[in-house]
N, C-alpha and C positions, 0 to 999 in steps of 0.2 A: 440514569448513563451506564453502561455495561461496567463489567471489572476490567475489562483490558482496556477502558479509555480513564479510568480513574488512576490517580497517584500511588505509585506502589512504594511501601516503606520495608525496610528489613531493619530489625533490631538486634546486636551482638551484645551480648554482657554474660559473664556467667553466673550473675544473679537473677534467678527467676522473678523474683519480685518486681526488679527494675524493668526487666522486658515486658513484664504483663501491664506495667504501668503505663510505658512508653506507647505500648500496642493500644492501651485502652484511649490514649490521649488522640493516636493517629485514626482509631477508627470513629472518634466523634466528630473528625474533622472530614469523614469520608473516605478516609484512604482505605486500601486493601493492604493489611498488614502481615508481616511473618517473622520469625525470630531463629536465631543460633545463637549457641551458648558459648562458640569459640570461633576465632577466625579462621581456621579449617572448615567447619561447619558451614561458615557463609560463603566462602570459597567454592565450596562443593554446588551451594543452590545458585550462584550467580552462572553458572554453566547452564542451568535450566530454567532460571528465573531472573528477570533484569529488574532491579529495585530502581525507581527514581531518585528514591533519598535512601541514604545508609547512616544508620547513627549506632556508633560504636564506642565501647568503654577503650578507654586508654589502655588500661593494664587488662590482659587477658593473659590466659594459659599458654604457653609454648610460644606460640605467635602474637607480637602487640598488634595495638590498634592502629600504629602508625605504621607497621609491616601491611596491615590490611588495606589501609588508605593507598598504599603505593601500588600493591595488587590491584586493587579495585580502579585506580587511575589508570592503569597500563589496558585493563579488559574492558572498561564501561567508563569511556573519558566524560560520558554526560551524566552520569550517578554524581549527586551532589552528597558529599561526607559530612558529618560533625561528628565532633569527639567529646564523650562524657570524661570527665576527668575529678579527681580528687582535689582537694584546697593546694595540697603539697605539690602537684604537678603541671600546675599551670604554664610553667617554662616550656614543659615538653609540648604541652596544647599549641601555644603559640608555634612553635619549630613546627608542627603539625600544618599550622594554616598556610606557613611557607609553602609546605610541600602540596598544596592544593586544598586543603579543608575548607570547606566553607565557612564552619565556625566552630567555637567550643561551648561547653555549658557544664559549670561547675555541680557536681553534687555534693549534699541533697538540693535537688532544685524545685523551686516552683511549679505545679502543674501550668500556671499562667504562661511562664516563661518558658518552657518546655513548648507549648501549642504555637506561641508566636515564632520559635526558631522553626518550627516544623513549618508552619505557613509562609515565613520567608523563604526558607530553603524551597518548597513548592513552587511558590509566586516564580523565583529565578527558573525552575525548571521549565515553567509553564512558557515563560517569555522567552528562552533559548528555543524551545521546540516550534513557538508559533513563529518565532524570526526566520527560522530555518524553512517551515513551511510556505510563509512568505516570498520567501528568496526562491525556493524552487518552483512555486506556482509560476514564475517567468517564463521558465524553459519547460513546463509541463509537458507542452505537445511535441518538445524536441527530444525529450528523454524518455517520457512513458508513452509515446505513441498513443493508443486510443484511449488510454486512462484521462480523459479529460471533460469538463464540465464543471458547472456552477452550483448543483443540487447539493442538497445538506449531505445527502448518504454518501455520495462520490467523494465530497470532500473528508469526511470522517475515514475513508478510504485511504486518502493522502496522508492525512494526518497519521494514521496508523503504520503506514509505510516509511515517514519522517521518523517514526518511534522506533522502529523495528531496525532500520538498514545498518547501524552498527553494533547489532548485540547477535548472540550464536544461539539465540532462543529457539526450538523448534516453531515452525508455524504451519497451521492449517489452513487453507485458502479455501473457502466454500461458495458456491455459486452455480448457475444454470450454465450450461455449454454455450460458449459464444459471448461471455461477458468479460474475456480477459483474465482468467486466472496467471496464466503463465507471464503475459506481461507485469501483472502485480509482482510475482515470484521475482522477475527481472529487476523490477525497479528496486525492490527491498535489497538486491545482492549488488547492482552495479550502481546505486545513488551512495552507497555505505563505503565503509573504511574497508570492505573485501572486495571492493569493483576490480582490482588487478588478480585476483585469486579465479581458479577455473569455478565455470558454472556449467553444471552438467542436466541437462533435462532428459528426463526418462518417463516416456508415454505409458505407463503400466499396462495397459489397455491394448496395446498393440504387442507386446512381448509374446512369442511363440512359449507355451507352455512348458516345453520340454526343453526349451535350451533359457530359459529364465533366469536361473540359477547361474549359468556360466556367463549370461550377459551381465548380472548385476555384479557376480563375484569374482568373476574370472575362470580360468583354468589352466592346468599343466600340460606339459607335451605328451601326448599320450592316454589323455584322460577317458577319451571318448574318439570313435571311428572318424577320423578326418582332423584331429586335434594334432597339427603337426608341429605347431609351436605355441608356445607359452603365450599366454595373451592376458593383460590386466583387466580386470573388470569397471564397470561404470563407477562405482563407489571407489576404486583406487584413482581413476581419471579424476575425480572431485575432491580428492586430498587437499586440504587446506583450504576449501572453499566451500562452494553450495552443490547441494543435490537436489535437484526439484524433482519429486516423485508426481507425474500428473495423472489423474484418474486413479488415485492410490486404492478406491474401493473394488478395483478390478483385479487385485492380485487374490490368487486362491489362498486359503487358509495355510497350507502346507509352506508356501514362501512368507504368509504373513509371520509365522512362528521365527522362520530363519531372519527374516528382516528385524523382528523386536530383538534378536540376539545380539544382532550386529549394532544395532541402535545401543543396546544396553553394555555391550563389550567393547564398542569401539574398535573392532577388528573383524576382518573377513578371512574365510577360508576359499582360496581357491579348489574349484571340482579338481580332483584328482590329487591333489596337497595334502600333506599331514601339518605343512606350516601356515601358522596364521599371521597376518600382516595388519599392520595398526594404522589406523585411519582417523583423521581427523576432520570430519565434513559437518556443515551446518545443513540441515534436512529442512525443507519446504516441501509439504504435501497439498495436493488439491485434488478434490472430488466435485462431480454434482449429484453426489448421492447424500442422503441422510445418514451419516455414519454413526451416530446414536442410535437411531432405528435399527441399522444394520447389527449392532452388536448386540443388542437387546434381543433382535430375531435369531442371532446364531451365526450370522452370517460374515461378522467381522470380529476380530479378535478385539476383547474389551482391554487388555492391558497395552495392546498398540494404539488402540484408539487413545486412549490417556497419555501415551508416550507421546504423541504425534500431536494432540489438542492442548498444546500448553497455553498458544495465543491463537486465537482464531478472525482471520479478516474475511468478513462478508462480502462478495462483490454483488450490488444490486443488480437486477435485470432490467433491461431497457424501459420496460414501462413502469418501472418504479422510479423512474427519473427521466420521464418523457420532455421535460423543459430544456434538458440537455441535446435534444436531438436537431435543432439548428445549428447547433455550434458543431456536434458529430458530422453533420452535413457538409457543412464548410470546411471542415477540416479533412474529409475525404475529397471534396471539389479539388483542394489544392494538392492533394496527392496524385490523384488521378488526372487532373486537368490543369497542372500549375501554368500560371501564366495565361490562362484561358478568359474570357468574359462570359463563361456560362453561368447564368441565372436559375434560379428554382421559382416558378409561378407559387403564388397562395395556395391554388387549389391544390398543387402537387405536395407542399410542405402539409396543407391539413390532412391528405391521404397519409401521410408519412407520419404524423401525430396521432392518428386514431388507430392506426394499425398495430398489432398485439405483438409483433416483434418475438417468435419462438425461439430465433437463432440470435436473438442480442443484438450487440454491436457488429459480429461478426455478420450477420446477416444484413445489417444497415449498410456496412460498407460494401457488401458483393452487391446491393442493391443501386449504390451510387455509381460503382464500377461499371456495371451494367447500362445504366442511364447514359453515361459519359460516352461509351464505346458505341451504345445504337442511338443516341441522339444526333441534333444536328449541329450540336458542337456551341449553341448560341442559349437555346432555353431547354430547361428541364420542368417538363408538363405532364400532367397525370398519366398521359397515354405513354410517357417512356419509362413507367415504372412497371413492375413484375404485376402478372393478374392477379396474384393474391392481394396485392395491397389497392390495387385498382378496384377491386371487388368487396374490398372491407368497408361496411358502412358505418359512419360516424355514430349512430344509435344502438351499435352492434351489443353494448352492455360491457365493456371492457374498464370504461370510467364513467361515474355518474355524471347524467347529463348537466347537473348544474355547475360541474367542475369543468365539464368539455368546454364550454364557453371562456371562462378564465383561464382555461390552460392554453388554447389555441390562439387567444389574445396576447396573453403574455408571451408565448413560444414564438408566434409571427411577428411580435413588435422586436424580440432580440435576433430573428433571422432577419429583418430589416435593418437592424443596428449592423450586425455582420455583415451583410450586404454591403452598405457604403463604405464600412471601414475597409472591405475587401476592395471594391472599386476605387477607393482613393489610393490603395497601395498600388493598384494596376496603372493608376492613372498618375502616380508620382505627386500626386496633390495639386494638380490641375482641375479646378473647381468647373471648368466649363467643359472639359473633356468628360469629367465625372459626371456631370449632370446629363450630358449628352448619352454617355454609355448607360445610365440608368434610367434615361427616358422621361427626366422631369425637367421643369423649369428651374432658374436659377435660383428664383425666389422660393421656391418648394423646397429645394436643397438645403438653403439657410434655415428654413422652418425646422428642418429634421436634423440639421447640425445641431441647433440648438436645445431642440426635444430629445435628443439622444446625449447632449453634453459633449459632443465630440468636439476636440480642440484641434485647430488646424495648425502645423509649422509654420513658423515665420518665413514669409517669402513665398507660401505655396500659391498664393493669387496669381490668377491669368485670367486675361480677355477684359481687362478694366476696373473701375472703382468698384468696392465692394458695395452691394446696396445695403440699406439698414435693414434690420432685423424685422421679418412680417410678423405680424401678431398671430399667435397661436392659435 
């Protein structure tokens, strides 16, 4: 399991021995552990690091553990907080629970008791996250557009989005072109508590080098020829919300240095101005490059890389999740031919499954849009696909031959299930009409309904008494 998916624990205590003991216990449970010696230091960490669990002493220098609890609940409402307290302060610890603390534990504590407390806290975080994830899956297609599928690696992406949506942690999204990096960034922003704040997307690769600084940071009237009035930059436009820096690896090194300064100081200076403007933005960056290799090669600043790469979300290529292709095909059919009865032949689907998809989901979308536009409006066959896909041979070596049969069989079965569900929706549950649209007999239709465990709504029967289920 990657560190991004592990439970994150922050221990806050002014005694180093206590911090180290708690971190050791957390490490044995597989958590990613961090420490802070004061409430102020803990709050500074919360800006860049989002703990799932926070374990704090009640009595701390300056700011108390209760005040830290209040601040944490405001900044990170999904983080679970537990209080460590001495025997004489139990009443205060109980009051802390009324303010939202998960539980308290008395010092000195037994290791096993602390272990159980942390396990219970982590289990609550897991259940809350999983419940949110399952609720969001119901509306995934509507809210996340192309980020759909049931493959394990795309589900990991959706879980990461669920965990990051309410944080201000910098996020680096990696993946090939066309995998949906901007969709993931928008999902992180619009599905969380910052949904009503600005979201500003910047394509770093399309910025004109000579105007890059003024576009990002703004300019004052008279700063250069043509600057007839002052203009706020994109960072100021995103103030209070999220700025999405797409293809961050395309920035020249001079701009990388200026961007790093903005991220560190949280302020910008418009071109031609001596005044600095404070900004408060969450940064999400994306790249199709290997930025680690770039900074090792000297083309990307190492300090900027580590500033941006707090949490990484990797979007898999389409060839890494071929089993999602049938679902995506029907998703795009509903987009470009909603209400139609267009079907995809098994031969066409097999061609789609075997193609390498260098342009990923974006290329698949364009392929379906082309087929809908140029086809006969009833069936998409191999001849309706682009030449590159038609000419792709199943044994071209993109997937091992023994996996191809299994993958195709699984994906084609999913395609058939999706087709039946889609047709039933179009036929408003009329089985006679659905069978006619699918071109199969009623008995065959019932076998397939049973095979795919498709339940019909009460009262959806049409055209006579239901026949008994046919044998498989």
